[in-house]
N, C-alpha and C positions, 0 to 999 in steps of 0.2 A: 655620179649615180653608182650604186653600191650595187653588184652584181651577186643575188642570192646563188648561190652553188647548188646545181640540177640535185643531188640528191637530198637538202635541207627542200626543195622547193616540191618535189614529191611527198617526202614525209610530212610537210603541212599539210598539203592537199589529201592527202591519204589520211591524214587523224580527222581533219575537217569533214571530209566524207565519211569516214565511220560516225564521228558524230551525231550528223542527221540521220545516219542507218536507223544509229539506237533509238532516236526519238519516239515516243509514243506514238505520235499521226503517221508513223509510216505503219502500210498496211502488210497483214502477212500474206504470205506466195499462196498462190492455188497449188495444189496437189501434184498436176504437170508440171508446171514452170517450179515447184522446190525441189522434185525428180531430177528437172533440167540441171536445175545449181548443184546440185549433187553432184553428179555428176563432173560439172566443173571441177569442184573442188580435191575429188580425186583427181583429175586430170592436171592438177595443177599442183598437188600432193607429189606424184609423180616425177614429174619434174624436177624440184626440188628434193625429190629422193635420188634421182639419176645425178644432180650437182653435189651431194653430198659423197654419194657413192666414188663419182670421179676423183673429188679433193682424196678419199681415202685412199684411195690407188695410187693417187702422186704421191702422194706423203707415204708409200710403205716402201720405199726403198730403190723403189723399180725403175725411178725416175728421175732423169738431172731437170733442174729448174729453178725458177730463179723467183725473188718477191714480187716482181712482177705477175708470175704465174697467179700467185696469190690474190694481188690485188683485182686483176682483172675476174678470177674463178668467182671470190668470193662475192662482188659485185654483183655480176649473175644471179648469185644463188639469193642473193639480199632481193633481188628486183622479183624473182620467183615466189619466193616467202609473202613478200607485200601484197603480190598476187592471190597467193594462196588463201591470205590470211583474208581479203578484201571479199573473195567470194566465200568462205565461212561465215564472214559479218551476214552477206547477204543472204545465207543460209539460215541465218540461226535470230536473227533479227538486231544482232548486237547484243548476245545474252552474256555471253565472257566474254573477260577482260585481257583475251590473251596478247593483244597488241602492244600493251604495257610490258609483258613479260617480255615479248620479242623485241622491242625495243633495249631491255636492257640486256637481254644478250648481244643484241648487236653492238652498243656498246662497248661492251668487253673486247669481242671482235677485233673491232676494228679499232682498239685502241694497242692492242696489239699487231696489229697491220701496219699501223702509222709508228710502232715504236715509242707509243704516249706511254708514262708513268700512270695513268689513270686520271679517272675526274674527280675523285674525292680529293676536302681538303682536310678530314681528318687526321689530326697528329694521334690522338688515343683512342682505344676504341675499348674495351671491354668484353674480355672472351664471352660473357653470355649474349653480344651482341654481335656477335661475328655470321652476317650469314653465310649462301650460299657462293654467295656474288661477288664477295669481301676477299677470297682465298689468296690475289695477288696484292691487295693492300699492308696486308695481316704475312703473308710465306705461308710456305708450306706446312712447315710443322707448326705453327701458331693455329691454322686453319683445321688440321685434321685435328687436332687437341679440339679446337670450339665444337668440332662434328662428335665428339664423342660426349660432351656435355650437352648439349642444345638438340642435337637430335636422336640419338641412342640414351641421353637420362643418365650415363654412366659417371661417377663421383670423377670429378678434374678436383685440381688447386683455382682458386678464388684467383683473381688476377686481371690483367692488361697489358694489352699490345701497344706499342710504341711503333707507328705503321713505315710504310715507303714512304711516303709522307715526309714524317719527321724525320727518316735519314734525310732523304734530299733536303731539310731545311737544316739541318744540323751542318750538314756540310756548306752548305753557303753560309751561317751564318760564321760560322769558321775561316773561313776561306779552303776549304780544304779542295774545293768543285773548280778550281782553277791548278792545282796541283795535279788532281789525278789525270784532268784535260792534258796537263805538257807531259805526264808518263805514260797517257796512252798514245803520243803523237809519236811515241821513241822506246829505245828497246831498253828500260830500266834496271840498272843497275841493283842488286842487294841493298846497298848502302842508299839509295835513293829512297827504295820501298821501306827498308827502315826508318829513316829521318820524316814521311808520312806517317807511319807508324805512329812514333812517338808525338810527331804534330795533332793526330787524334787525342791520344792520350791527354793531352792539354789542356783539350777542348771544354767549351761548356755549352749547356742545352740554350736555346735560344729563349728570348722572353716568355714566347706565348706557348711554347712547349714546357718551359719550369711552370710556369702557374697552372698548367693542365696534371702536369708530376705530383705536384704539391697537393692536390686536390683528392686525387687518385689516391696516393698515399694516403691522406686524413680517410678518406673512404674505406681503404680498407683497415686503420688502424682503430676505427670504430666496431668493424663489425669483426676482428679477430682479435684487438688488446695491441697496447704498444711494445712488446715483447716480441711478435710475429717480425719476423726475416721472411726474403723474397728469393729464389730463384729467376736469374738472371738469363734468359736462355735466343741464341739465335734464333732467325727463321728467315734465312735469303729467298729471293727469288723463287729458288728453284729447287730448294734443300727441299727435303723427303717431297720431292716431285719423282720425277723421269730420274735423275739419281739422287744418293740421299746427302752427299757431302759428310760422312760421319764421322764424327772427330775433328771436324777440320775447324771448326772454327771454336772460341771458346765458351765456355757457361760459366758465369761466378755464383757460388753457393750461400747462403747464410748474410746478407744483403740487408742489413737496417731500414726501417722502415723513412729515410732520410731522406731527400732530394737530394740532398749530396753524394751520398751514398750510394742513393741508386744510377743519379749521372755519371759518376765515377766506375762502377758495372759495365753501365750501357760503352762507357769509350772503351771499355778493355771488348767486350765483345765486339762493338764496329770496328776495333782496329786488328781483330782477330783474321778476318777479311784479308789482309794484307800479308796476314803471317805468311812465310815461307813456304810451309806446310799446304796452306790453303790457296795460295799462289800455283804452285808447281800441281796441284788437282784443277783449277780454274783453266790451266794455259791447254791442260792433259784434254778439257774439254771445251778449246779453241776459244774459249773466253777475252777479252781483252782484260789489259786493268780497269777498274773500277767499271764494270758493265753490269756488277751484279750489286742491285740496292738489298740491302739489310734492314728489315724489320727485327723488334725485337720484346722476346712476350719476358713479361712479368710477372710471374707467378708466386702464391704463398708455396713456403718452402715447407713441405710436408715434411715432420718429423717421422723419418721411418727407421723400422724397429728393422726391418728385411728389404730387401728392393731387388729388381730384377729386370730378365727381360723374357717375354716369351715371344716362339715363334709359332705361328697357327700351318704351318709343317714343316718336316726335316731340311734344313737350307740344305745338310750334304747330303741325304740319301735323295732328297727329292719326292719324298712320301708324304702327298697331301691327304693322307687319313690320320695324320698323328700330331700330335699340339707340343712343343719342345719348350718345359718349362727352363730357365737358370735365376737361380735366387743366392744369396749374400746378404751377409749379414748386415747392418749400417745405411749409410748410401747408395748411389746408385752408379758411382764411378770405380766402385769395386768390379762392378760386372764389364760396364759398356767399354773403360779401360785395361780389361784382363790381369786384375791385379794380385788377383786371389782367384784359386780353384773353388768351382762353386756346384751348388749341389743342382743338377739335373733330373728333373721329372717330367717321363714319357709320357703322354696319355691319351687315348686310342679316342677320336671324336664318336660320339654319336649321343644318343639323350637316355641317362644321361653316357656325361665323358665317365671311361674307365682308365684307371689308372694304370698302365703296364709294366712299366721299369722304374726306379729309385737308383740315383745314383748318390751318395751323399759326400761331396766334395773337402776337400779338405779345410775350408777358411780359417787359413793361419793368421792372415789379417783381414778389416773391417775398416770403410772409410765412415769417419763422424766431425761433426760440424768441429771447427778449434774458434772461433770468435771472428766478426765482422770481417766478412766474406772469406774466410779461409776456411779449407776442411784439410784432413791429414789423416794419414795412416796410423793406423794402432794392434796391437796383437790381439786377436779375436780369445776374450775367458774361455780360459781353458775347457768348460765344461759346455760351451756351446760348439766349439767345433767339430765336433762330432753328429752334433745336432740337427736336426731337421729344419728346416729355416721354416719350415710352412706345412701347417696340419692335412691330412688328408682331405678335408670337405675342406677347405679351402681353397688348394690344388683345383679340385672338381670345380670349385664355382670359378674360378678366374678362369680356369678351360672353357667354360659354358659362356660366358662371358665375352673369352679371347674369341670363340668361333661368333658370336653374333656382331664382334667388331668385322671379324675378316667379310660375313658375309652383307654387311653393310656397305664396306670396298668394295666389295667384288672380286678379289685378290689375294692372298695372301697376304699375313702383316708382322710385322717385327714393335712389337709393343714392349714399352717400358712402364712401367710401377711400382709401387712401393708402399708396405705396407705397414701400418699404423699399430699404437701401442694397443690400442683395440682389437686387433685383430682383422678391421676394415680395410680392404683394397682401394688406394688411389691410382690412377689411369694419369699419364703424363707427357706419354707422346704414342704414335701407332704411325710408320709408314710402310709403303708397299715392300716387301720382302720376294727377296729377285732369289726363286730356285730353280733349278734345271728339272723336265719334266722325269718322272719316276719308271726307271727302266723297266719295261716288260719281262718278268723272272722267267718268260719262254725262250725270251734272248741274252738272258744277262749272262749266262758263258761266256757268248762269241764278242759283247762290250767289254766283256774285263780287263783294267789294262795291266792288273796286275799277276799276268804270268807267267809259268817261268822264264827264266834268259839262259840266255845260250854257258855256259861250262866257264868261259872267258871273264863273267861279267859278276864277280864276288857279289852277294847279298850285304850289303855293308849293315843297314837293321831293317826292320819290316812291322807293320801294325804295332807299330808307339805312334801315341797322341792323335788328335780328333782333325778327321778329314776336313776342312775350312770349306774348299775349292776343288772340286774332282778334275783328273787333267792328267800331262803327261809333258815332262819337258828334261830337256837335258843341257847342262851347265858346268862352267867352274862355280865352285863353293865360293861365296865370299864373308868370312866370318865376321860379325860386325863385334867389335869393341865397344865404341862408343856410339852417338846418335852423330858426333862430329864426321865419322869417317865418311856418313853418309856420300859426301861429295867426292870419297873416290870410288864409290862405287862404277864398274864397268857397266857397259852395256850386255846383256845378255849372262847373265852369270846368277845362280842362286843364291837370294838371300839368307844367310843361317846365321840368328840371334839367340839371346836367351829370351828375351822377353819381346814382345810383340807392342807394336807405337802405332799410332797414326802418323808419324813422323814418316812412315815409311813410304806414302803418298809421294813424296819428292823421285824414289827409283823404279815407281810400278811402272815407266813408262818403257824403263827399261831393262829389268828383271822376269826371268822367265816363270819362275817360280817362289815361295816363301817357306822356310820353315823355321819355325821357332820354340824353342823349350816352354814357355808358359804360355798362356793366354785360354781362349774358349770360343765359341759359337758365338757368342754374343758380344765379344767388344767389336769397338769401330774397326778397326783394321779389317777384321773378318766379312764387315759388312763390306768394306769397297775392296778387299781380293774380291768378294762375287760379283759385285759391279763390274771389273777389268775382264773376271773372266781368269785372275790367273793362280794356278794351281799353289794350293797352299796346307800346311800342315804344321798343326798350332797344337801345344800342350806334350815336348815331344821329351820332358824329363832330360836324366843326362846322356840318353840316345843320342842327341847333337854331339855330344863328346867323338864321337864314333867319325865325324867327317872332318877332315883336315882343311885347313885355308887353302884353295885353289886347286883342289882336288876334283878330279870331271868327275860328274855323278848324272845320274838320271833318276828320277823322280816318277812314279807312281801311282797313283792314287785313284780310287772307285768310288762308284756312288754308293758303296756297301759300306765304307768306312774301312776296307784295306789300305793299306798304303806299303810302300817298298823302297828304299832307297840303293841304289846298285852301281858300284863301279865303273867307271866310262861311261861310255855313248853306247846305249842298248837300241839298234836303229826296229827291230820289230817292235818295242815297244811302243817307240815316238811314230810306229807309223799308224797305233791304233788311235793317240791322243785326241780330243774331242775338242779342244779347246776353240774358241768362236772366236774369230777375229771380229775387231770393234771396226765399224766401217760408216755407214753416212750418219748413224744415228747419231755419231760421239760429233758431229760439225754442229755447232752452236744455231748459225741459220736457220742448217735442216730440221732440230729440236725447235727453235723460233716456233719456225712455219708449222712442225708437227701439234706444237702444244695451242695450238687453232682447234684442231681436232676435239680436246677436252671441251668445248663448245660446242660443237656441232655435232659429232658421231654418236657417242656416249648415249643409251635407251637407258632411265632410270622411271620414267613413268612406265611399269608395266602392265599392274592389272587395273583394266580402267569398274572393273566389281570394287574396290576399294574404295576408302572414303578421301586417298590421299590423292585422286587424279581429279588435282583443281589445278588449276594454269599457274598456281602460287610455286608449285612441287616441280615446273617445267623448270631444269636448268642447261638445257642444250636445244641448240635447233631441233636436234632428232625429237625429244617428246612434245616439242611443239605442235610436228608435224602428226606425232602420234595423236596428242589431245584431239586436233583440229577433225583427224580422223573421228577418232570414236566418237566426240559429240556432234560431227556429221550422222554419224549413224545414226547415233540415239535419236534427232532431230527426224528423220525420216523416218525411222519406227514408229516413233510416239505421230508424227503427221500419218503416216498411212493408215495407224491403226485406229486414224478418228476417223478416216474417210472423206477428211473436208476436201470440198472440192472436186466432184464428178461422180456422185453413186446415182446420177442419173442414168450413167452408161454401164452399168449393172448386168450382167449375164449372170444367168444361173450356169454354176457348174454340173453336171447328170453323172456323179459313180455309181458304180456296186455296191458301193457302203451307202450308209444315211448319214452324211455325214453336212449334208444341204447347205453346201460352200455355193455363194456368189461369188463373180469377179470382176473386177476393176482392171482395166489393160491400159498401160501408160504409153504403150507403143511396141510394136512386135509381138507381144504376150500371147497372143493370140492369132489363131489364123482370118483372114476376113470372114468374118460371116452378120447374115442380116437377122437371126434367130434373136431371140432372147433365149435359147438353150444351146449350152456348147458342152459337145464329151472331149473324153483325157487326149484323143486322138487329135483335138483340134487347139491342143494348148503347145503351143511352142516355146514360152519360158522354160529355159531345162533345170530352172533349179524349184520350178513346182511339178515339172515334171517326176524330177526326185521323190518330191515330198508325196504326191499322188501313187507313185510306185508302194514307196514305203507304207503309204493309208491302206490302201490295196492287198498289200501282203498276202495269201490266203493263211486265216486260221486267225491272224492278229487282233482282227476287230469281230469282238465278242456281244455277240446279239442276245445271247440266254441272259433269264434275269438273274440276277445273284442277292441273294437271301441275305438281309440288313437286319443290326439287330436293333433293339428299341431305343438304346443309348446314340446308336450312329444317327435315326430319326429324327430324336431329338435336334440333336446339335446340327444335322444341317437346315433344320426351320431356323434356329437363330443366325443362320451366317448369309440370308437374302442383302440386307443392309450393306453388310463388308464386302462382297465380293460384285457387288455393283458400282461400288464406290471408284474414284480413281480418276473419274474428269476424260474419258472417253468411251466412245460407242462400242466397245467390246462387246458389251453387253447385248445389243442388238441384235447383231448378225454377227452370220460365220464369211468373216470377208477376205479373199485373196488380191492382194494388190499386186499387180505382177508386170513384167517388161519380160525380155527376152531374154536376159541378165537377173535379174530380179526378182522376189517376193518378199511378201509381207502376207505372213498367214494369221489370221486372230478368229480361235472360233475358242465357243463354248459348249459343252455337255454337260447341262442340270447345273451343277455346280463345281465345274471344271473348267478354268479356262486357261487357255493355250495359246501362245506367240510364239510365232517362228518368223525371224526378216533373217533372210540373204542375198549378198551382191555376189555373184558366181562368173567371173569373167577367166583368160585366160594370163591375166597375171596375178599371181598368187598377191602381192603386196593390197589389191584393190577388197582382196577377197574377205569377207568375213560370215559366222553363223551365229546368230541370236538367239536364246532358246529362255521361256519364261512359261511356267506353269505354279498355277495355285490354285488353291480349293480344293475340293472334295464335299460327298456326303456324311462319311461315318465320322467317329467322332478322332479327336487331334490326334490321339497316341497311334493310330490306322493311318492319319493325313502323315504324319513327320514320318511313319515307316517307309511311305509311298516315296515323300520327297530321298529320303534314304537312299531306296533304290535307284528312285533316276539319279541321282547323285553319282552311285557307284557305275551305273552305265556309260554316262558323259564321262565322266573321267577317263574311262577305258577309251574313246576315242578324241581324249584328247583336252576336252573341252576345261577352261576356268568355270570354275562354278564358286556360288553364294548361297545358301540354305539357312533360313529359318525359316522353322514351324512347318507353316505347308506353303510357303512359296520357296521357288527354286530360280535362280539368274543364271546363265551362263552362257561365255560366251568362246568361239574359235576364231582366230583370226591368222592374215597373211599364210594362206594353204593353199595349194594349189586345185585346181579347178577339179581335178576326180575324186581329193577328200574331201572338197566341199558337198559335191552330190551325195559322195558314201554315207557322211554324216546327215543329210539332207533324208534321205532313203530310211537312215537309222532313227532319224527323227518322227517321221513319219508313222513308223511302225509301233511306236514308244505312245506317240500319242493315241495309236488303236488299241495297244497292249494293255495303258495304263488307265484305261476311262474307271473299270471296276475293280479296281486293285486294290483300291483301300481297304474294301467291305473283305475281303479275303485275308491281309497281313493281319491273324491275331496274334504272333508272339515276334518277338525282334530276329528269331533263326531263321523266318521266311523272307526276310529280306534275301537274303544270300542267296536263297534255290531259287526265286524267282530270278533275281538280276542274272546268275547264273543260264538259267532257262533262257531266257531272251536274248544273251548274247550267244549259245548254241542256237537257236531258231525253233524253241521250242515254246509256245503260247497258250499251251495249257493253264489253267485259271485250277 
C-alpha cells in the first residue's frame, strides 16, 4: 500500500473543503459570526506575517543557519498560510481564487528548497508568453526583458527563449551531464574544462528541441522576412539577478534564421558558461562547476544606428536624482565592452526630465555587422565623430521611459537600448544597478578620500579619468602588457592596463584596485567592479604612463568623481577607505536561501483601490496576505453596511447633533444597558468614540440653512435613483456597527452618503480606516469641487484615495492605534463640516481656501 505524504493529503483535503465551501448551497454567515471569522483571518495573517519576518531576519546575514532551518521554517509558514486561506474562504464564501495563486508561489519556493529544476516541460517559450512565475525557467535577463514588453508595453525585440529545461535536455542528449558530474567531484584543470567547452561546441540539439526551434524560426521569418537575423544571448540562473555576470558569457549577433546557425550560436553561448573568466566568477561566488543552468534568448537583431546604456542613478556619485545615458554609433558592444569614448548625457529626473549636461565623446570607432554571426570594429565616419548620437528630444523620451522602468523594478536600473533608423528606441535589457548611497553634502568634507597627503608622498596624477567605484587602496602596480600576463598577477597588487576587459574577473579576487587607460561607466568590467566593490578608475588616457611596473602607489577615489594617485602607501588615506568587504551574501548556499525571499517578502500589491488588485497579480506570499487582508476588510464593510443579521438589537445613539444614529453592538462596543437609547458616554468602542468626538466638535456641525441655486435643486431631484442604488440598506438608516475595536458607520444626510469602516487595535498590521463619500444636492461641478476638497484633506492625513465625479474612496492601513484615532476624529469633523459645503463652493479657488480652513480648525462656511 502506497503512503500519501502528509503535505499532499493536507493539500487535497484543503482543496476539497474549499470546493464545498464555494458551493452555491453554502449559506452566508450571520454578522456576529462573520465578524468573529474576520478576527480569525486577522489572527492567521498575523501569524503568517511573523513567519515571514522571522525568515527575513534570519536571512539578513546576522545568523548562521543551514537548509534544514529553511525547510522547517517554510513548512510552518506554509501551514499558517493554508489556515489563513481557509478562514478567508469561510469569510468570503470562496469568492476569490487565491488558493490557486498561493499554490503557484508555493511550488516555486518548494522547488528551490528541494534544489529541483522546476516542474515545467517547456523547451521553448516566446518572449510574449513569459509570465512572472516563469523567471527561473528563462533566466534573469530574459525575464526582465519580457517584463519590459509584457508589463510596461515598451518596445522590445521579437523572439523566444530556449529554457533551462532545454539546457538540461541538451546536456543529456550530448553526454555532457556525465562529464560535468565528474568535474564537480574533482578539482578540474583548465585543460579539462577546455575539453568540455570543445565538446559543447561540437554538440547538437535534441530532436524535440530542434523541431521546436525550426518552427519558431519559421514564425519569425513570416513576421520579419527571410533576411532578418537574431541576437543570441545568455540568461543564466542568477544572471542579472543578485549578481549581473556582466560580460562573462558570450552573445552571438547577426545569426541567420536557420536551425543549424542557431544551434551553432547556442553552443557558443552555452560553452561560455565554462570559459576561464566565467569559471573564475562562479568560483568567486562559491559555485561548483556546472551548478548554473543557462537559458538562452533568441531575439530579433535590431538594425541599430546607435546603441547605449542608461543608468537611472549616477553609479559613481550615488546620485539617484539623475539619469546617465551613454551612447555610441552602431551596435552595443562599442559601449558595453568599452571600445570607444561614448557620448554621455546627464538628465535630472522630473516631469518632464531636464537635460543638464552633455559630453560629446570622440567615438573614433563603431561596431557593425560583419556577416554570418560576426561583428567588427570599423572607424566611425568623420562627420559623426563629433555629432551627438541622440537628439535632445530622444534623450528626454529615453530618460522618461527609463524612470518608468526604475519605478516598476523598484530600484536603480542598468538599461541597454538601441536606436533604429527611424529614431525609435528598442529596449534590449534591464538589470539592477548597484550604487552607493549618495553622500550628504553636510558631511562631504569629512568623507572625502582625496585629502592632501603628507609631503613624503608625491602626487603621481590627479583627476584624470572616470571613477567607476569609489574607495582607497594601496599596492604595487602591475602593468598589464597582454591578457596572458593575468596568470602572473600577484595578490594584493593594483592592476594597471591600457584597456578594460571583462577578463579581469580572473584576478579580481586578488586585486585591490584597477586603473585603465580607456573604458567607461557602462562597460561590463565596470559593472563587475561595482559588484565586488573594487576601487576602479578608467579612461585615464596617457596619465597611466606615469605609473611604473612594481611601483608602490595609493589610489584614492571619492563619490564626487575626484581621483588621486600617490607614491607609496599613504596610511592616512587608507584609514578613510570605505570599501565594503564581501560577507555571507557571497556564499552560494546563503544566496540560494535568500532567493526564497523574492517569492516570500516583497510587496507588489500596493493599492487596494486600483483595478490591478486581483489574485492574478500576487507574486509573493506577502502579496497573498495583503490581498486576503484587504478583501476581508471589504467583506466586513459590505456586510456591516447592509446590517444583515442582528438589526433587532439596534440602540438609538443620543448625541448633541442631529445625526440620527443607531448602534448595533457586536461585542463590548457598549456598556451593558437595558434601555433602547444610549449616550456617547456609554460607547466603549475606541474607533466609535473618536468619530463621535469629531462629529460633535464645536462649530463643525452647521444647522443654519444654506441658500441653493435653482440648478442645484433641479440636479438634486434627478439623483434619487442613483443614490439609492448599490444593493445595501445604507439609504434606510444611519447605523454604526461596533465592537470594542471596530466600527462600520453608514450615514445619509439628504443626498449625501458617508461610510467609515475602521479596525483599531494595538497591532498596527491589523489596523485600517476606510472612508467613502458620494452624492450631494448641488450641481455636478460643485459636487466635484467638494470631492477635490475632501481629497486634499484626506491626503494630508496619508490616505490613499480614488476620486471620480462626486464619489471618493480612501484607505489608510498598517498604522498605529493613535494614528487611527486621530484619522477617525478628523473623519468625524469632515462629515460634519462638508454636509452643506457643495452649495458654497462657487469657484475652484474656494477649494484651497476651505481645505486650509478645515485643517486649521476653522469651520466657518
